[in-house]
TIMAR-836259 format. One record per residue: residue number from 0; x, y, z of N, C-alpha, C, O in turn; residue in one letter. Coordinates in pm, 1 decimal, always signed. Each point is the difference from the previous one (the first is absolute). Layout:
<atoms>
   num     n_east    n_north       n_up    ca_east   ca_north      ca_up     c_east    c_north       c_up     o_east    o_north       o_up   residuo
   NUM          X          Y          Z          X          Y          Z          X          Y          Z          X          Y          Z         a
...
</atoms>
This chain:
<atoms>
   num     n_east    n_north       n_up    ca_east   ca_north      ca_up     c_east    c_north       c_up     o_east    o_north       o_up   residuo
     0    -2714.6    +6293.6    -1724.9      +47.8      -91.3     -102.5      -35.7     -144.4      +30.8      +26.3      -89.3      -80.6         r
     1      -84.9      +66.4     +194.2      -46.8     -134.0      +35.9     +112.5     -103.1       +3.4      -13.1     -109.3      -55.0         k
     2     +123.8     +145.5     +120.4     +114.8      -90.4      +11.6      +20.8      -32.8     +147.8      +26.6      +90.0      +79.6         i
     3      -38.2     -218.1      -41.7      +25.9      -37.0     +139.8     +146.5      +24.9      +36.1      +88.9      -15.3      -83.7         p
     4      -64.9      +53.7     +209.3     +136.4      +31.6      +43.6      +33.9      -77.2     +127.1      -79.0       -3.6      +94.4         i
     5     +196.1      -57.6      -92.7      +59.6      -57.0     +121.0     +140.4      +58.0       +5.5      +77.8      -16.6      -93.9         v
     6      -44.9      +84.4     +202.8     +129.8      +64.3      +12.5      +74.3      -54.0     +121.6      -59.9      -61.5      +88.1         t
     7     +189.9      +84.8      -84.0      +82.7      -47.1     +112.0      +68.6     +117.9      +67.9      +40.1      +96.4      -65.2         c
     8      -27.6     -105.5     +196.5      +68.5     +102.1      +77.7     +149.4      -25.7       +4.9      +51.2      -88.8      -68.0         g
     9      +17.1     +166.4     +147.9     +144.3      -11.6      +13.1      +40.7     -118.8      +86.6      -75.7      -44.6      +86.3         g
    10     +196.0       -5.5     -110.8      +51.8     -114.5      +75.8     +131.2      +31.2      +71.4      +54.8      -86.8      +68.0         s
    11       -4.7     +206.3      -81.8     +129.0      +34.0      +60.4       -6.4      -10.7     +151.7      -94.7      +47.7      +62.6         a
    12     +195.1     -110.1       -4.6       +9.5      -10.8     +144.2      -92.0     -104.1      +61.1      -20.4       -1.0     +121.4         g
    13      -35.1      -86.1     -203.6      -87.8     -105.5      +50.9      +61.8     -136.1      -30.6      +60.1      -20.1     -105.5         r
    14      -75.9      -72.2     +198.7      +64.6     -130.8      -17.2      -93.4     -118.4      +18.7      +41.8     -113.9      -20.7         t
    15     -167.1     +136.8      +59.3      -92.9     -110.1      +26.1     -103.5      -11.1     -111.8      -92.7      +80.7       -6.1         d
    16     +107.4     -180.2      -82.7      -94.8      -12.0     -111.3     -139.7      -46.1      +42.5      -93.2       +5.9      -80.3         p
    17      +77.1      -51.0     +203.0     -131.6      -46.8      +43.9      -91.5     +113.6      +44.6     -115.6      -25.1      +34.1         t
    18     +163.3     +147.4      -33.4      -78.5     +114.0      +47.6      -74.9      +73.6     -111.7      -65.0     +101.2      +26.4         k
    19      +73.1     -150.2     -150.4      -66.9      +68.7     -110.8     -149.6      -27.1       +0.4      -44.0     -112.9      +21.7         f
    20      -33.0     +217.7      -45.8     -145.1       -9.0      -10.5      -44.0      +80.2     -121.9      +75.8      +80.4      -54.2         v
    21     -198.9     -103.8      +12.7      -56.9      +73.7     -112.4     -131.0      +61.8      +46.1      -92.5      -70.5      +40.4         c
    22      +85.6     +203.3      -46.8     -119.0      +73.9      +41.2      -22.9     +115.0      -97.7      +83.6      +28.7      -85.6         e
    23     -198.2      +35.9     +100.6      -26.7     +117.8      -80.9     +102.3     +108.4      +32.8      +41.0      +14.4     +115.2         d
    24       -0.5      +60.4     -215.1     +102.3     +103.2      +16.8      -36.3     +100.9     +108.8      +88.6      +54.9      +65.5         l
    25     -217.2      -30.2      -46.0      -42.4      +97.1     +101.4      +20.5      -51.2     +141.8       -6.8      +78.9      +94.3         t
    26      +31.6     -207.9      -76.0      +12.9      -59.4     +133.4     +144.7      -30.0      +39.4      +24.7      -49.7     +109.8         r
    27      +70.1      +79.0     -197.1     +141.4      -29.9      +25.2      +57.4      +97.5     +101.2      -24.7     +120.4       -7.0         v
    28     +101.7     -173.8     +101.5      +68.5      +83.6      +98.8     +146.8      -41.3       +6.6      +32.7     -117.9      -12.9         k
    29      +54.7     +215.1      +33.0     +141.1      -28.9      +21.9      +83.5      -23.3     -123.8     +109.3      -55.7       +9.8         g
    30     -157.6      +96.7     -126.6      +78.2      -16.3     -122.0      +12.5     +135.1      -70.1      -96.3      +47.2      -60.5         d
    31     +214.6      +15.8      +68.0      +16.7     +134.0      -58.8      -22.2       +3.5     -151.5      -50.0      +99.8      -52.0         p
    32      +85.8     -205.4      -18.7      -17.8       -2.9     -145.2     -148.8       +2.4      -36.4      -40.8      +74.5      -89.1         l
    33      -39.6     -155.3     +157.4     -143.4       -2.8      -27.9      -68.4     +126.7      +50.0     -100.7      +42.4      -56.8         l
    34     +154.0      +18.0     +161.7      -52.8     +127.0      +47.5      +17.8     +107.8     -106.6      -90.3      +80.0      -24.3         s
    35     +205.9      -78.7      -38.2      +26.6      +94.0     -109.0      -91.7      -27.3     -118.8      -47.4      +93.0      -65.3         s
    36      +23.0     -219.1      +38.1      -90.4      -38.2     -108.7     -140.7      +53.2      +27.5      -63.5      +56.6      -89.0         c
    37      +14.9      -74.6     +211.2     -133.0      +51.6      +36.6       -6.8     +151.5      -15.8      -96.4      +54.1      -54.4         r
    38     +200.0      +12.9     +102.5       +4.5     +146.4      -10.1       -8.7      +44.0     -146.5      -74.8      +92.5      -31.9         r
    39     +149.0     -156.3      -55.9       -3.6      +35.9     -141.9     -135.2      -30.5      -64.2      -46.6      +75.9      -85.0         n
    40      -16.4     -186.2     +124.8     -132.3      -31.8      -54.0     -103.2     +104.1      +42.9      -89.8      +34.5      -76.8         l
    41     +102.8      +15.0     +199.1      -91.0     +105.7      +45.6      +27.1     +131.5      -73.5      -92.2      +66.4      -47.3         r
    42     +218.2      -30.9      +38.8      +38.7     +130.4      -54.7      -23.3      +10.8     -150.2      -52.6     +100.6      -47.7         k
    43      +91.6     -203.7      -27.1       -2.0      +10.8     -145.8     -116.5      -71.9      -68.3      -29.5      +27.6     -116.3         f
    44      -36.9     -119.2     +186.7     -103.4      -80.4      -65.9     -134.5       +3.6      +70.2      -90.3      -74.9      -37.1         y
    45      +74.6     +159.7     +137.1     -130.2      +23.4      +59.8      -52.3     -109.0      +91.4     -121.1       -8.2      +20.8         g
    46     +206.5      -75.4      +34.4      -47.9     -101.3      +92.9      -38.2      +65.6     +132.8      +57.2     +101.6      +39.4         f
    47     -154.1     -161.2      +28.1      -59.8      +55.7     +120.9      +95.6       +1.6     +119.0      +78.2      -93.0      +20.0         e
    48      -85.9     +200.4      +58.4      +74.5       +7.8     +125.9      -86.1      -55.5     +112.0     -121.2      -15.6      -14.2         e
    49     +186.7      -14.0     +126.1      -74.8      -43.5     +118.3      -85.6     +113.5      +51.7      +34.1     +117.1      -16.0         g
    50     -145.5     -152.2      +78.2      -91.5     +100.3      +53.1      +35.4      +31.0     +144.2      +40.9      -88.7      +75.0         l
    51      -56.4     +213.4      -36.4      +20.3      +37.0     +139.6     -131.4      -20.0      +74.8     -106.8      +36.3      -49.3         s
    52     +115.5      -93.8     +167.3     -119.1      -21.4      +81.5      +37.8      +21.9     +146.0     +117.2      -10.1      +36.4         a
    53     -214.4      +39.4      +45.3      +25.6      +17.6     +143.2       -7.7     -135.8      +69.1      -89.4      -80.3      -26.6         r
    54     +185.8      +56.6     +116.2       -4.9     -122.0      +79.8      -85.6      +24.7     +124.0      -59.1     +107.0      +14.4         d
    55      +52.3     -206.0      +75.4      -85.5      +12.4     +119.3      +42.0     +113.0      +92.5      -80.2      +44.1      +82.4         e
    56     +204.0       +4.1      -93.4      +48.3     +111.4      +83.0      -13.9     +134.7      -68.8      +44.3     +101.6      +53.6         n
    57     -105.0      -99.2     -171.1      -19.9     +124.7      -71.6     +118.7      +45.9      -82.6       -4.4     +107.5      -59.7         g
    58     +112.0     -188.1      +55.1     +117.9      +35.5      -80.1      -18.7      -49.6     -143.2      -64.5     -101.9      -24.6         r
    59     +122.3     +176.4      -68.3       -5.6      -43.5     -138.8     +102.5     -110.4      -23.3     +111.7       +5.9      +51.4         f
    60     -149.8     -104.1     -127.4      +93.0     -104.6      -41.9      -31.4      -35.5     -143.9     -113.2      +15.2      -45.9         r
    61     +212.3      -61.7      -23.1      -13.5      -33.0     -141.0      -50.3     -143.6      -13.7      +53.0      -90.3      +64.8         k
    62     -152.6      +68.8     -146.6      -50.0     -134.2      -28.6      +55.8      -44.2     -135.1      +29.4      +82.4      -86.6         k
    63      -15.5     -211.7      +70.6      +44.8      -52.1     -129.1     -103.9      +32.0     -106.8     -120.0       -3.5      +27.0         n
    64     +165.9      +34.8     -148.8      -96.6      +17.4     -108.7      -58.1     -135.9      -38.2      +49.2     -104.2      +43.2         p
    65     -152.8     +106.9     -123.6      -53.0     -125.6      -52.0     +110.5      -70.8      -77.2      +91.0      +64.1      -52.6         r
    66      -99.5     -194.7      +46.4     +104.0      -76.6      -69.6       +4.8      +39.7     -146.4     -102.8      +22.4      -63.9         k
    67     +225.5      -14.4      +12.4      +21.9      +39.0     -139.0       +3.2     -119.9      -94.3       +5.3      +18.2     -121.7         w
    68       -8.4     -138.5     +174.2      +12.3     -122.7      -81.0     +134.9       -8.4      -71.0       +9.8      -52.4     -110.9         n
    69      +92.1     +103.8     +175.1     +137.0      -17.0      -47.9      +70.0      -85.3     +105.1      +25.2      +45.8     +111.4         i
    70       +6.0     -170.0     -147.7      +64.9      -89.2      +95.7     +147.2      +35.0      +13.0      +67.1      +30.9      -98.5         l
    71      -18.2      -36.2     +221.6     +140.0      +31.6      +27.5      +59.5     -110.2      +86.5      -56.0      -37.5     +102.9         a
    72     +169.9      -13.2     -146.5      +74.9      -99.7      +76.5     +105.8      +76.1      +78.8      +77.9      +76.7      -56.6         v
    73      -76.0      -98.7     +187.9      +98.9      +68.0      +83.5      +31.9      -87.2     +121.2      -71.4      -95.7      +30.0         y
    74     +178.2     +130.2      +37.9      +43.5      -75.9     +116.3      -44.7      +69.8     +127.6      +13.2     +121.7      +13.1         s
    75      -65.8     -199.0      +80.1      -36.3      +55.1     +130.9     +119.9       +3.8      +94.0      -10.2      +48.6     +112.6         k
    76     +123.6     -100.0     -159.0     +122.7       +5.2      +79.3      +50.3     +143.9       +4.1       +8.2      +64.7     -104.4         e
    77      +25.6      -13.5     +221.9      +55.4     +136.4       +5.4     +132.8       +6.5      -76.4      +81.2      -92.4       +5.7         p
    78      -61.7     +201.4      -75.6     +124.0      +17.9      -75.1     +116.3      +17.3      +96.8       -9.9      +75.2      +97.0         q
    79     +119.7     -144.7     -123.2     +119.4      +14.3      +83.6      +51.6     +143.1      -13.9      -10.9      +61.3     -106.1         k
    80      +66.5      -10.1     +213.7      +56.2     +134.8       -6.6     +146.2       -8.1      -42.6      +62.4     -106.1       +5.3         s
    81       -9.9     +219.3      -47.1     +139.7       +6.2      -41.3      +90.9      -21.4     +119.8      -29.9      +47.0     +109.8         l
    82     +140.0     -117.0     -129.7      +96.0      -14.6     +110.3      +57.1     +136.0      +39.7       +9.3      +90.7      -82.7         p
    83      +28.6      -77.3     +208.7      +59.6     +126.0      +47.4     +126.2      +31.2      -78.2      +80.6      -88.7      -28.3         n
    84      -64.3     +214.4       -6.0     +119.9      +43.2      -70.2       -6.0      -17.8     -150.7      +95.0      +36.1      -69.5         g
    85     -204.1      -90.8      +17.0       -7.3      -16.5     -145.8      -51.2     +128.4      -63.0      -65.6      +81.1      +65.5         s
    86      +95.7      -64.0     -190.7      -38.7     +119.0      -73.9     -147.9      -10.1      -36.8      -38.7      -88.3      -76.5         d
    87      -43.5     +177.4     +129.9     -143.8       -7.3      -26.3      -33.3      +31.9     -144.8     -107.9      -35.9      -47.0         s
    88     +197.7     +102.5      -25.1      -29.0      +31.2     -139.5       -0.9     -125.3      -86.5      -47.2       +4.4     -113.6         s
    89      +98.1     -115.3     +164.7       +1.3     -122.2      -80.0     -140.3      -55.3      -22.5      -18.3      -89.9      -82.0         s
    90      -81.8     +142.9     +154.4     -137.4      -43.8      -23.3      -46.3      +34.5     -141.2      -92.5      -62.5      -51.8         l
    91     +154.5     +158.8       -8.9      -40.7      +45.4     -132.3      +72.3      -74.9     -112.5      -29.7      +21.3     -117.6         r
    92     +123.0     -107.6     +152.9      +76.1      -71.8     -102.3      -31.2     -148.5       +7.5      -46.6      -49.5     +102.7         r
    93      +72.4      -20.7     -211.1      -25.5     -143.7       -4.6      +94.3      -77.9      +90.8      -33.4     -110.8      +41.8         c
    94     +148.8     +165.0      -10.8      +96.0      -71.4      +84.3      -15.6      +40.1     +146.1      +98.1       +0.9      +74.4         d
    95     -220.2      +32.3      -32.1      -26.5      +48.7     +134.1      +33.2     -100.0     +108.9      +18.8     -119.0      -25.1         g
    96      -12.2     +170.5     +145.9      +37.1      -81.8     +115.4     -106.6     -102.6      +34.3      +31.8     -103.5      +58.5         a
    97     -157.6     +129.3      -93.2     -106.1      -94.1      +34.5       +0.2     -122.6      -90.6       -6.9     -112.9      +48.5         l
    98      +14.6     +133.4     -175.5       +4.4     -110.9      -94.4     -126.6      -82.9       -1.7      -89.4      +19.0      +82.6         g
    99      +82.4     -111.0     -176.9     -112.5      -92.4       -9.8      +53.8     -140.4      -19.5     +109.0      -19.5      -53.8         t
   100     -185.9      -76.9      +97.9      +37.2     -140.2      -16.2      -86.1      -61.0     -110.0     -120.4      +24.7       -6.4         a
   101     +182.9     -104.9      -80.5      -73.1      -53.3     -115.3     -118.4      -86.4      +42.4     -100.6       -3.4      -70.9         c
   102     +109.0      -65.6     +182.4     -113.2      -83.1      +42.1     -116.1      +83.2      +52.1     -113.6      -47.2       +3.1         f
   103     +141.0     +170.0      +37.8     -106.3      +89.5      +45.4      -69.7      +64.0     -119.8     -122.9       +0.0       -7.3         v
   104     +199.5      +54.0      -85.5      -61.3      +62.2     -118.3      -70.6     -105.2      -85.6     -104.9      +26.6      -58.6         t
   105     +163.3     -145.2      +52.2      -63.4     -108.9      -75.6     -134.3      -37.3      +59.8      -96.5      -22.6      -73.0         g
   106      +89.3      +16.1     +205.3     -125.8      -32.8      +67.1     -105.6     +104.4      -30.6     -116.1      -33.6      -23.5         t
   107     +155.5     +159.5      +23.8      -92.4     +107.6      -33.0      -59.1      -21.0     -139.1     -120.8      +13.9      -19.1         s
   108     +204.2      -46.6      -75.9      -46.2      -25.1     -136.6      -90.6     -121.7       -9.4      -98.2       +1.3      -74.2         g
   109     +130.7     -107.0     +149.2      -83.3     -120.6       -2.3     -137.7      +25.5      +62.3     -100.2      -53.2      -47.7         f
   110      +94.8     +133.3     +152.8     -128.5      +33.8      +61.2      -84.5      +80.0     -100.6     -119.7      -24.8      -14.2         v
   111     +181.9     +119.8      -54.8      -71.5      +78.2     -101.6      -49.6      -89.9     -112.9     -114.5      +12.2      -43.6         a
   112     +200.8     -102.9       -3.8      -40.0      -92.1     -106.8     -115.6      -88.5      +45.7      -92.0      -27.1      -77.1         a
   113      +96.7      -17.8     +202.1     -108.7      -81.0      +53.5     -132.3      +73.9       +0.5     -104.0      -59.0      -29.1         g
   114     +106.6     +187.7      +61.9     -122.3      +80.3       -1.0      -54.8      +15.6     -142.0     -121.2       -3.3      -21.0         q
   115     +209.7      +20.0      -74.7      -42.7      +13.6     -139.3      -64.0     -129.7      -47.8     -106.3       +2.6      -62.0         i
   116     +170.2     -116.0      +90.2      -55.1     -130.1      -39.5     -136.5      -21.3      +65.6      -92.6      -50.7      -63.3         v
   117      +80.7      +89.6     +190.8     -127.3      -13.9      +71.7     -110.0      +83.0      -67.0     -112.2      -47.6      -16.8         k
   118     +144.4     +171.6      -21.4      -99.4      +84.6      -67.4      -43.2      -61.2     -132.5     -118.3       +2.6      -33.7         m
   119     +212.8      -57.3      -41.4      -33.2      -60.7     -128.8      -82.0     -127.0      +20.5     -101.2      -19.3      -67.3         i
   120     +143.4      -67.7     +159.6      -68.6     -127.2      +22.9     -142.9      +20.0      +50.1      -90.4      -74.9      -37.0         a
   121      +70.6     +176.0     +121.2     -133.2      +25.6      +55.0      -80.9      +94.3      -87.7     -114.7      +31.1      +31.8         e
   122     +173.9      +15.0     -142.7      -62.8      +94.8      -91.0      -54.6     +121.6      +76.5     -112.0      +45.4      -23.5         d
   123     +195.0       +5.8     +116.1      -33.9     +117.0      +80.2     +111.0     +103.0      -11.0      +81.0      +14.3      +91.6         r
   124      -77.0      +55.5     -200.1     +100.9     +103.0      -20.1      -38.2     +123.9      +81.3     -108.5      +55.4      -18.0         m
   125     +197.1      -12.6     +106.6      -23.0     +121.9      +76.8      +46.6     +119.4      -81.9     +118.6      +12.5      -30.8         l
   126     -210.7      +73.8       -3.7      +33.8     +118.4      -77.9      +12.2     +119.5      +93.9      -85.4      +19.6      +86.5         l
   127     +190.8      +60.6     -102.7      +20.0     +116.0      +88.3     -120.2      +94.5       -3.9      -62.1      +20.2     -104.4         p
   128      +31.0      +37.7     +222.0     -110.1      +95.8      +11.6      +50.1     +124.5      +70.3      +72.4       -8.2      +99.2         r
   129     -110.9     +122.0     -150.5      +24.1     +123.1      +73.8     -136.0      +62.7      +24.8      -89.3       -7.2      -84.4         r
   130      +74.6      +67.4     +197.9     -128.3      +47.7      +45.5       -2.1     +151.2       +8.4       -4.0      +55.2     +110.0         f
   131       +6.7      +11.6     -220.7      -21.0     +142.9       -2.3     +105.9      +86.1      +66.3      -31.6     +109.9      +45.4         g
   132     +155.4     -155.2      -38.2     +105.6      +85.5      +52.1      +31.5     +110.5      -99.3      -50.6       -0.6     -112.2         g
   133     +132.9      +94.2     +152.5      +38.4     +110.2      -88.7     +104.5      -47.8     -101.3      +92.4      -73.7      +34.2         k
   134     -108.6     +116.1     -156.1      +96.4      -33.4     -103.4      +77.9     +126.7      -33.8      -59.2     +103.2      -31.8         r
   135     +190.7     -111.1      +38.5      +81.1     +121.1      -20.3      +69.9       +2.7     -134.3      +64.8      +99.5      -32.8         t
   136      -75.5     -204.1      -45.1      +66.5       +1.2     -131.8      -88.4      +56.2     -105.8      +40.2       +8.2     -116.0         l
</atoms>
């Protein structure tokens, strides 16, 4: 459909707004929400998986797929863990023990907006690409 995409990862359990970065979705690490997004793009929309290759010791390791041109804003700050004795099921509810801070989620949105303005100003719209993955729909 030729629509550029900039998406944001999760902010729960993070408190440092200076740790946000914007990278291709295939390069994001440590964000469960974006990991789920990647999995769904592979499963339902045919986006490429990482390739297996042998390292110098002969073991197989997964390589990153080619960039999909989907920008993702996420925090490199490790997510805080739940306090001892808290109900782990609260992760599934909005009133969870981790919570989010408005200055953190706001920063995520501002970084995404900045990337969009940059793409428009430089007239360089990144259009998503999939490279021959399997389509299951």
